[in-house]
Each structure stands twice: as structure tokens, then as C-alpha cells.
TIKOL-980794 format. One record per residue (C-alpha): residue number from 1; x, y, z. Coordinates in Angstrom, 2 decimals. Layout:
N
{NUM {X Y Z}};
...
! end
This chain:
385
{1 {-15.07 54.50 88.25}};
{2 {-16.25 50.82 88.60}};
{3 {-18.42 51.25 85.28}};
{4 {-15.97 53.05 83.58}};
{5 {-13.25 50.69 84.45}};
{6 {-15.43 47.59 83.16}};
{7 {-15.84 48.84 80.01}};
{8 {-12.37 49.31 79.48}};
{9 {-11.22 45.82 81.21}};
{10 {-13.83 44.38 78.83}};
{11 {-12.58 46.10 75.70}};
{12 {-9.00 44.86 76.55}};
{13 {-10.31 41.36 76.71}};
{14 {-11.91 41.57 73.31}};
{15 {-8.56 42.79 71.76}};
{16 {-6.79 40.16 73.50}};
{17 {-9.30 37.47 72.15}};
{18 {-9.10 39.13 68.70}};
{19 {-5.16 39.12 68.60}};
{20 {-5.06 35.46 69.80}};
{21 {-7.57 34.16 66.86}};
{22 {-5.56 35.94 64.43}};
{23 {-2.64 34.26 65.68}};
{24 {-4.30 31.00 65.90}};
{25 {-5.71 31.37 61.88}};
{26 {-1.99 32.63 60.69}};
{27 {-0.56 29.41 62.79}};
{28 {-3.08 27.37 61.13}};
{29 {-2.44 28.99 57.79}};
{30 {1.04 28.39 57.81}};
{31 {0.45 25.03 59.00}};
{32 {-1.60 24.25 55.73}};
{33 {1.12 25.99 53.36}};
{34 {3.61 23.89 54.85}};
{35 {1.45 20.76 54.32}};
{36 {0.60 22.09 50.83}};
{37 {4.48 22.47 50.02}};
{38 {5.10 18.98 51.73}};
{39 {2.53 17.44 49.51}};
{40 {3.70 19.04 46.47}};
{41 {7.22 18.18 47.23}};
{42 {6.34 14.81 47.37}};
{43 {4.31 14.56 43.98}};
{44 {7.15 16.56 42.32}};
{45 {9.52 13.91 43.79}};
{46 {7.37 11.14 42.87}};
{47 {6.73 12.41 39.41}};
{48 {10.54 12.83 38.87}};
{49 {11.16 9.12 39.93}};
{50 {8.56 8.05 38.10}};
{51 {9.82 9.90 34.79}};
{52 {13.22 9.08 35.74}};
{53 {12.29 5.15 35.54}};
{54 {10.11 5.49 32.73}};
{55 {12.68 6.98 30.61}};
{56 {15.53 4.66 32.12}};
{57 {13.52 1.66 31.35}};
{58 {12.41 2.96 27.79}};
{59 {15.98 3.74 26.92}};
{60 {16.35 -0.10 27.21}};
{61 {15.63 -2.68 24.57}};
{62 {12.06 -3.57 24.26}};
{63 {12.71 -7.42 24.88}};
{64 {16.82 -8.12 25.47}};
{65 {16.04 -11.62 24.63}};
{66 {13.77 -11.28 21.40}};
{67 {15.31 -12.91 18.22}};
{68 {12.07 -11.63 16.47}};
{69 {12.75 -9.56 13.24}};
{70 {10.33 -7.03 12.04}};
{71 {10.27 -5.19 9.27}};
{72 {9.46 -0.97 8.92}};
{73 {9.21 1.27 6.13}};
{74 {10.03 4.80 7.02}};
{75 {8.70 7.06 4.21}};
{76 {10.47 9.86 2.67}};
{77 {10.72 13.16 4.87}};
{78 {9.63 11.29 8.27}};
{79 {10.53 13.73 11.26}};
{80 {12.34 11.84 14.23}};
{81 {8.99 11.84 15.88}};
{82 {7.06 9.99 13.16}};
{83 {9.90 7.67 13.08}};
{84 {9.61 7.31 16.84}};
{85 {5.94 6.38 16.34}};
{86 {6.48 3.73 13.59}};
{87 {8.98 2.16 16.15}};
{88 {6.43 2.21 18.81}};
{89 {3.76 1.04 16.56}};
{90 {5.65 -1.71 15.09}};
{91 {6.68 -2.85 18.81}};
{92 {10.50 -2.32 18.39}};
{93 {10.88 0.30 20.81}};
{94 {9.23 0.95 23.95}};
{95 {8.22 4.57 23.33}};
{96 {8.76 6.17 20.11}};
{97 {8.55 9.96 22.55}};
{98 {11.61 8.73 24.34}};
{99 {13.20 7.62 21.03}};
{100 {12.59 10.93 19.73}};
{101 {14.06 12.44 22.73}};
{102 {17.15 10.14 22.97}};
{103 {18.35 10.83 19.11}};
{104 {17.71 14.73 19.96}};
{105 {19.93 14.80 23.11}};
{106 {22.68 12.71 20.94}};
{107 {22.53 14.92 18.10}};
{108 {21.85 11.62 16.00}};
{109 {20.28 12.98 12.80}};
{110 {20.14 12.38 8.65}};
{111 {17.98 9.09 9.12}};
{112 {17.08 7.83 5.58}};
{113 {13.96 6.45 4.32}};
{114 {13.36 2.91 3.18}};
{115 {12.81 -0.52 4.55}};
{116 {14.65 -1.78 7.80}};
{117 {14.75 -5.21 9.59}};
{118 {14.89 -4.30 13.43}};
{119 {14.78 -6.39 16.40}};
{120 {13.05 -5.59 19.77}};
{121 {16.53 -6.51 21.43}};
{122 {18.27 -3.65 19.88}};
{123 {19.36 -0.51 21.60}};
{124 {18.14 2.71 20.79}};
{125 {21.79 3.85 19.54}};
{126 {21.71 0.34 17.35}};
{127 {18.47 1.17 15.81}};
{128 {19.69 4.89 15.23}};
{129 {22.71 3.97 13.65}};
{130 {21.12 1.57 11.26}};
{131 {18.64 4.39 10.24}};
{132 {21.82 6.35 9.68}};
{133 {23.20 4.20 7.19}};
{134 {19.96 3.66 4.94}};
{135 {17.39 1.42 4.21}};
{136 {15.92 -0.73 1.20}};
{137 {14.00 0.84 -1.41}};
{138 {12.08 -2.20 -1.37}};
{139 {10.38 -4.78 0.83}};
{140 {13.00 -6.74 2.66}};
{141 {11.54 -10.55 2.64}};
{142 {11.25 -12.41 5.54}};
{143 {10.75 -16.01 5.27}};
{144 {8.44 -17.54 2.77}};
{145 {6.63 -14.97 0.22}};
{146 {4.79 -15.24 -3.31}};
{147 {5.76 -13.09 -5.80}};
{148 {3.26 -12.09 -8.58}};
{149 {4.43 -10.49 -11.80}};
{150 {3.41 -7.58 -14.01}};
{151 {1.03 -9.61 -16.49}};
{152 {0.74 -13.01 -15.25}};
{153 {-2.31 -14.79 -15.66}};
{154 {-4.32 -16.54 -12.94}};
{155 {-2.94 -20.03 -14.32}};
{156 {0.58 -18.47 -14.23}};
{157 {-0.12 -17.42 -10.93}};
{158 {-1.37 -20.64 -9.76}};
{159 {2.03 -22.32 -10.69}};
{160 {3.84 -19.28 -8.83}};
{161 {1.89 -20.36 -5.67}};
{162 {3.02 -23.76 -5.88}};
{163 {6.40 -23.44 -6.33}};
{164 {6.81 -20.57 -3.50}};
{165 {4.05 -22.17 -0.75}};
{166 {3.04 -25.15 0.73}};
{167 {-0.38 -24.66 -1.44}};
{168 {-0.98 -26.51 -4.79}};
{169 {-2.21 -25.67 -8.05}};
{170 {-5.21 -27.18 -8.00}};
{171 {-6.05 -25.61 -4.34}};
{172 {-5.36 -22.07 -5.85}};
{173 {-7.34 -22.65 -9.17}};
{174 {-10.39 -24.34 -7.29}};
{175 {-10.38 -21.00 -4.92}};
{176 {-10.54 -18.78 -8.03}};
{177 {-13.73 -20.62 -8.90}};
{178 {-15.28 -20.23 -5.26}};
{179 {-18.31 -18.57 -5.52}};
{180 {-18.73 -18.09 -2.05}};
{181 {-15.31 -16.87 -1.36}};
{182 {-15.81 -14.30 -4.26}};
{183 {-18.99 -12.80 -2.86}};
{184 {-17.16 -12.02 0.24}};
{185 {-14.52 -10.04 -1.50}};
{186 {-17.12 -8.06 -3.39}};
{187 {-18.94 -7.48 -0.35}};
{188 {-15.32 -5.94 1.16}};
{189 {-14.61 -4.06 -2.05}};
{190 {-17.81 -3.58 -4.06}};
{191 {-16.19 -0.38 -5.77}};
{192 {-13.74 -2.53 -7.17}};
{193 {-15.39 -5.56 -8.05}};
{194 {-18.97 -4.55 -8.76}};
{195 {-18.37 -4.34 -12.70}};
{196 {-16.70 -7.83 -12.65}};
{197 {-19.61 -9.33 -10.83}};
{198 {-21.45 -8.35 -13.75}};
{199 {-19.36 -9.59 -16.47}};
{200 {-20.37 -12.58 -18.65}};
{201 {-18.44 -15.72 -20.03}};
{202 {-15.37 -14.69 -17.88}};
{203 {-13.05 -17.55 -17.35}};
{204 {-11.88 -16.59 -13.73}};
{205 {-13.91 -13.74 -12.19}};
{206 {-10.92 -12.27 -10.23}};
{207 {-8.23 -12.34 -13.73}};
{208 {-6.80 -8.83 -13.11}};
{209 {-7.62 -8.19 -9.82}};
{210 {-4.68 -9.71 -8.12}};
{211 {-2.24 -7.28 -7.88}};
{212 {1.19 -7.82 -9.32}};
{213 {3.38 -7.71 -6.07}};
{214 {5.49 -9.58 -3.38}};
{215 {3.48 -10.85 -0.20}};
{216 {4.50 -12.49 2.39}};
{217 {3.25 -16.00 3.69}};
{218 {3.21 -16.61 7.57}};
{219 {3.32 -20.26 9.07}};
{220 {-0.34 -19.95 9.62}};
{221 {-1.55 -17.84 6.54}};
{222 {-4.23 -19.28 4.43}};
{223 {-4.69 -19.51 0.85}};
{224 {-7.93 -17.41 1.04}};
{225 {-5.81 -14.87 3.15}};
{226 {-2.88 -14.50 0.65}};
{227 {-5.72 -14.11 -2.32}};
{228 {-7.74 -11.34 -0.26}};
{229 {-4.24 -9.63 0.10}};
{230 {-3.84 -9.45 -3.67}};
{231 {-7.23 -8.03 -3.86}};
{232 {-7.01 -5.82 -1.29}};
{233 {-3.54 -4.41 -2.72}};
{234 {-5.38 -4.14 -6.02}};
{235 {-8.33 -1.71 -4.35}};
{236 {-5.67 0.45 -2.75}};
{237 {-4.01 0.74 -6.11}};
{238 {-6.87 2.02 -7.71}};
{239 {-8.90 3.62 -5.35}};
{240 {-7.70 7.11 -6.15}};
{241 {-8.60 6.46 -9.65}};
{242 {-12.16 5.66 -9.32}};
{243 {-13.43 9.20 -9.96}};
{244 {-11.32 9.06 -12.91}};
{245 {-12.79 5.88 -14.15}};
{246 {-16.18 7.10 -13.90}};
{247 {-15.32 10.36 -15.35}};
{248 {-13.98 8.44 -18.56}};
{249 {-17.82 6.62 -18.58}};
{250 {-15.98 3.07 -18.27}};
{251 {-15.93 0.39 -15.42}};
{252 {-12.86 -1.10 -13.62}};
{253 {-13.31 -4.37 -15.67}};
{254 {-13.13 -2.46 -19.01}};
{255 {-10.02 -0.42 -17.59}};
{256 {-8.41 -3.55 -16.46}};
{257 {-9.51 -5.31 -19.78}};
{258 {-7.48 -2.66 -21.91}};
{259 {-4.85 -2.52 -19.09}};
{260 {-3.86 -6.20 -19.71}};
{261 {-3.69 -5.89 -23.27}};
{262 {-1.33 -2.77 -23.05}};
{263 {0.93 -4.41 -20.24}};
{264 {1.87 -7.21 -22.91}};
{265 {1.59 -5.18 -26.14}};
{266 {4.35 -2.53 -24.93}};
{267 {7.57 -2.29 -22.75}};
{268 {7.82 1.55 -21.83}};
{269 {5.63 4.09 -20.50}};
{270 {5.23 6.05 -23.68}};
{271 {4.73 3.14 -25.86}};
{272 {2.01 1.69 -23.31}};
{273 {0.47 5.27 -23.39}};
{274 {0.15 5.22 -27.29}};
{275 {-0.78 2.01 -27.52}};
{276 {-3.73 2.56 -25.33}};
{277 {-4.66 5.55 -27.47}};
{278 {-4.81 3.25 -30.44}};
{279 {-7.20 0.84 -28.67}};
{280 {-9.52 3.73 -27.26}};
{281 {-9.64 5.20 -31.04}};
{282 {-10.54 1.71 -32.18}};
{283 {-13.42 1.32 -29.63}};
{284 {-14.74 4.76 -30.83}};
{285 {-14.95 3.62 -34.20}};
{286 {-16.14 0.20 -33.39}};
{287 {-13.20 -1.65 -34.57}};
{288 {-11.90 -4.70 -33.29}};
{289 {-8.90 -4.36 -30.78}};
{290 {-7.26 -7.19 -33.11}};
{291 {-4.83 -7.96 -29.95}};
{292 {-3.06 -11.33 -30.45}};
{293 {-2.62 -10.77 -26.54}};
{294 {-6.23 -11.66 -26.63}};
{295 {-5.52 -14.65 -28.60}};
{296 {-3.01 -16.02 -26.27}};
{297 {-5.37 -16.03 -23.36}};
{298 {-8.05 -17.43 -25.53}};
{299 {-6.34 -20.54 -26.94}};
{300 {-4.32 -21.30 -23.40}};
{301 {-0.95 -20.72 -24.84}};
{302 {1.76 -19.02 -23.22}};
{303 {2.58 -15.08 -24.44}};
{304 {5.08 -15.49 -27.03}};
{305 {4.26 -19.08 -28.32}};
{306 {3.61 -19.27 -32.22}};
{307 {0.05 -18.61 -33.20}};
{308 {-1.76 -20.79 -35.90}};
{309 {-4.35 -19.86 -38.10}};
{310 {-6.51 -21.87 -36.30}};
{311 {-5.46 -20.19 -33.28}};
{312 {-6.54 -17.05 -34.74}};
{313 {-9.86 -18.00 -35.79}};
{314 {-10.67 -19.52 -32.64}};
{315 {-14.30 -18.45 -31.60}};
{316 {-13.68 -17.87 -27.80}};
{317 {-15.19 -14.39 -26.53}};
{318 {-11.47 -13.61 -25.22}};
{319 {-10.27 -13.57 -29.24}};
{320 {-10.33 -9.75 -29.93}};
{321 {-9.09 -10.66 -33.51}};
{322 {-12.98 -12.14 -33.92}};
{323 {-14.88 -10.00 -31.76}};
{324 {-15.41 -6.41 -31.07}};
{325 {-15.33 -4.45 -27.60}};
{326 {-13.43 -5.17 -24.35}};
{327 {-14.01 -8.57 -24.02}};
{328 {-15.49 -10.66 -21.25}};
{329 {-12.60 -9.03 -18.95}};
{330 {-8.81 -8.77 -18.52}};
{331 {-6.60 -11.67 -19.72}};
{332 {-4.02 -11.03 -17.27}};
{333 {-3.03 -9.10 -14.05}};
{334 {-1.62 -5.71 -14.86}};
{335 {0.53 -3.35 -13.15}};
{336 {-0.40 0.52 -12.02}};
{337 {1.56 1.78 -15.15}};
{338 {-0.71 0.19 -17.73}};
{339 {-3.76 1.21 -16.17}};
{340 {-2.32 4.77 -15.95}};
{341 {-1.61 4.27 -19.40}};
{342 {-5.22 3.94 -20.16}};
{343 {-6.36 6.43 -18.33}};
{344 {-3.98 8.74 -19.64}};
{345 {-3.35 7.75 -23.14}};
{346 {-1.23 9.65 -25.66}};
{347 {-1.37 11.03 -29.08}};
{348 {-4.95 10.09 -29.44}};
{349 {-5.71 13.45 -31.40}};
{350 {-2.92 11.88 -34.16}};
{351 {-5.81 9.30 -34.91}};
{352 {-3.64 6.22 -34.93}};
{353 {-5.52 2.87 -35.59}};
{354 {-2.41 0.82 -36.11}};
{355 {1.10 -0.18 -34.29}};
{356 {3.90 -2.96 -35.16}};
{357 {7.10 -3.32 -33.16}};
{358 {10.52 -3.96 -34.46}};
{359 {11.63 -7.25 -33.28}};
{360 {15.38 -6.24 -33.07}};
{361 {15.05 -2.88 -31.41}};
{362 {11.76 -2.95 -29.71}};
{363 {10.72 0.29 -31.15}};
{364 {7.20 0.75 -32.08}};
{365 {5.94 2.45 -35.45}};
{366 {2.12 3.83 -35.44}};
{367 {0.33 4.37 -38.47}};
{368 {-3.18 6.02 -39.05}};
{369 {-4.05 4.19 -42.00}};
{370 {-3.85 0.54 -43.28}};
{371 {-1.63 1.10 -46.18}};
{372 {0.61 3.02 -43.78}};
{373 {0.64 -0.09 -41.51}};
{374 {1.26 -2.26 -44.11}};
{375 {4.40 -0.08 -45.24}};
{376 {5.58 -0.07 -41.55}};
{377 {5.56 -4.03 -41.49}};
{378 {7.30 -4.24 -44.60}};
{379 {9.84 -1.87 -43.77}};
{380 {10.71 -3.76 -40.17}};
{381 {10.33 -7.23 -41.86}};
{382 {13.21 -5.93 -44.13}};
{383 {15.20 -4.44 -41.53}};
{384 {14.90 -7.52 -39.41}};
{385 {16.15 -9.65 -42.16}};
! end
């Protein structure tokens, strides 16, 4: 009896101990779950408060006291998310994501492409309303700026620089002859300036490489920085066409040399393409280009001035009435349209070798033979009288 009873008591004690251990484990498990829940709740609340304060702060102007004006460009077809990124990158708003959320939650749509001048002191609503009204098709000029016109020579650019900035004409032309500076540009843009560096008898190594555009001048902008902007812009414009230039078996210097002539000889895209075709046809048969545009540059006369018989016989290598080929280099800074005209000439198969313009109408007449050309000249002379 005592042995069996002892066994029963021992088993009973064991069961009690097991139940106690299970209850303890359950209690510990519940305690851990409660703590995990509390921690998660704290994290959720903290995250919610952070997000709330972040969004609340981001809804406010980036700098309410700022008077700074910042120009942004919204490309055609930009989404609200992309516009938000632009605004954040330009430091107009605190968060592009919050801007995107704000305009969507307020159903603000129909933003228009263009250039805008905005301030960090503006609210998101003000910025959105501005974007709905539409921007400028061209950059909006802030402060001082210099505008290089299509077809201007470096000497003409020097005059523009002097009028538009605190730099003098001499400072600019001296920089155009600064070989150390030009070498530094060549290291930055070897594909652009490689053929220019090899050219001989050039007046200015950078003639043709100062892209016609408008450039902003900050208070601390140096003259070297201004010129570097111009060359960088030229490189950006030509970069998509380097492969095509190589395919045509021409150099950048040769393309720009023809483009500079085309720039001044024609007014419309179609005329420039046909004139480019004439020049290329002449080069193919080793005929002189005979462009008066080159003569103006050779004798340092403003384009459109009267040319004398002496001017036409000037021995400058730039005088393409006397010398065959492309000449030393560009005689002005041509536009992208003129470059494209040279790369995509029109009517080459018609074998035009001559052209003359009607001074009254501006219409250009093309001819295959010199006799046809003389007849066109006679016809235009009679119509102009």
C-alpha cells in the first residue's frame, strides 16, 4: 500500500509541476506578446507623429522669409511626381513627394510646360496655381545676361559682352587668344575641339564654338566661366551629331565652317539646306565656294557692307573667292539649324552649283550651269530695278 500510494503521490506531484510550468510559460508568452504589442504601438504612434510632422512641415514654404527667385523648367509631358522632383532639386519646396501628394489630394491638375520663376517662400498651393497658368516658352532672364546672336563673329560677341557686362571688349578678345585657357577647354571637350586645335592660320581658335544663346551672369561669374558655358553649350548641341559628322567623313571644324557660311547666305531652313547642297557639290568637284560671307570676315568688314574689288582679291586664307576648300575655319558662330542643313542638305542630286537671291523678295534662285546663273542674275537685276 505505501509503495503504491507513494507512486501515486509522485505522479500527482509531477503532473502538478507540469501544469505549473505550462501556466508559467503561457504567462511569460502573454507577457512577451503584451510587450511586443506595446512596442509596436509605440513605433506606430512615433512613426505616425513623425510622418505627420514631416508632412505638416513639408506643406509649409521651404523658407518663408526668402526673397530669392529661382528659375525652373518643366519639360513637356512631365508628371506631377517629376515636377515635384524638379522643385525639390531646385530647392523651391522641401519635398517633391509631399508636393505630389498635395496636388493629387487637392485635385490640382493640368500643369503646363515652360519656364517659371518661383520662390522658396511660396506655399504649395501658390506654386501649383502658377504651374496651372503656364510658363514662358523661353528662359526668363534674371539679373544680368549676355545674348549671343546667331551668326555673330567673336569680334561682334566682344562688343556684346562689353555692353552687357562689366567685362571689356579687350578682356574678351585677349581671352580668345589665351592658349592655356583654350587648352583647358580642349581637355574638357576633346571631341568638339579636336579638329579646331589642329587648324592652321585661324584668327580665333574658338570662332564657331561659342553657341548662340542667352547666358546668365551672376555677381561672381568670371569671364572664363561665361566662355566655358558657351563652349559647353556648343558641345551639348553637337554631341548627338558627332557620329553623323564622322559618317560624312568631315571634321567638326569643317562642318562648322560650312554652317557659318550657310548661316549668313540663307534665311529659311529650306534655303539653307539647298545652299549647303551647293557648297558640298562644289567641294566634290574641287571648285571654290566663292562665298562673299568669307570675304567680309577676311577683310574685317561688317556683314552687308559694300565689298570693293580690292576686298574680293584679298589674299587672306579666309577669302574663299580665291582659295578652294573649307578655309581655316568658321567665320562666325552658326546656329544648330545651319549645322543640320550641312548634315542634311537638300537637292544635291540636282547638281546645283550656283545661287542668287532676289534682294526685294529674298527668294533664292539656283542653277546648274554658269550660263543659267548669269540669266538668273539678269532676271533679278531687272526685277529689282
